[in-house]
N, C-alpha and C positions, 0 to 999 in steps of 0.2 A: 259460306254464302254471304252472310251479312258482313259488310265492311264496317264493323264497329267493335269497340272493346267490350261492349256489353254482351253478356251471355244471353242465349236464347231464353233461358229461364228467367233472367232479370227482365227482359223485354215483355215476356208473357205476364210476369208479376205486375209490371207497371200498367199494362193494358187492363189486367184484371182489376187493379185498384181504380183505374179511371172509370171503368164500367160500374164498379160498385158505388162510386161516388154519384154517378148518374142515377142509379136505382136505389139509393139509400132510403127513400121514403116509401118503399113497397110494403104492403100489408104483411105483417109477420107470418101469417099462414102461408104466404107464397114464397117466403125466404129460401126454403130448401130448393124449390124448383128454380128460382132465380139464380142461386149460387152455382148450380150445376150448369145452367145455360151460360152464365157469365164466364165460367171456366172454359167452356167449349168455344165461346165467341173470342176470348182472348187468344187461345191457342190458334184458332183459324186465322185471326187477323195477322199474327206474327208469321204464320206459315205462308200466308198470301204475300206478305212483304218479301220474304225470302225467295219465294217463287218468282215474283216480279223482277227481283234483282237477277236471278238466274236467267230468266227469259230475256232481259235486256242485254245480258252478256252473250248468251248462246243463241238467241233467236227463238221464234215460235215454230220453226221447222227444223228437221234434221234429215240428213241423207241416210239411206240404207242400201245394203247390198245383200240380196238373197242369192247365193250361188255366184257363178262366174259371170252370167250375162244379165241378171235381173237387178236393177238398181233404180233409185229414184229419190224423191223427196216426200216426206210425210210429216204430219203434225208431231211436234216434240212431245214426249211423255209429260214433261213439266207443264205443257199447255193444257193437256187433259186434266191433270191434277188441279191446276189453277182454276179452270172452268168449274170443276166439281166443287171445290172449296168455296168459290164465289157464291154459288147457288146455296150451299149449306150456310154460309155466313148470313145471307139475306133471310133465309128461313129462320135461323136462330134469333136474329135481330128483330124480325117481325113478331115472334112469340114474346120476346122481352118487352117490346113496345106495347103489345096487346095486353100484357099483364100489368102495365102501368096505368094508374088512374088517369082518366081523360084530362083532368086539369093539368097534370104534369106533362102530358104529351104535347101540350101547346108551348111549353117552356123552351127556351133556346138551348138549354143543356141537352135535351133529347134530340134536337136537330143536329147537334154536334156528334151524336152517336153514329150516324151513317157516314159522316165525313171522317171520323176518327181523329187521331192526333199523331204527331210524330212521337213514336214510342221507342225509337232507337237510341 
């Protein structure tokens, strides 16, 4: 899917490191929760990038044929997965941001969280 020499694991690791640097000043009592959410967010971000690439190549719809005379166009399976993961990503990022002290939420680093970075 991804047109890069980087493995999926390397891309997830880079995204995880990026997110960890954003949330490095979190209360130590919240670190375990944050680490799990960061892992999930990194995986979702890379998965969404791969799905975007697939959707750009194959489109958001696909044709189907049920039997001899029944055919048509339906939403691509990748589109459903993309939409689902997008919602999950927003939910995870919201929890991460909510666990961040209010002072840090105002910093520009946290604003970059939603925009992401090129991790390919």
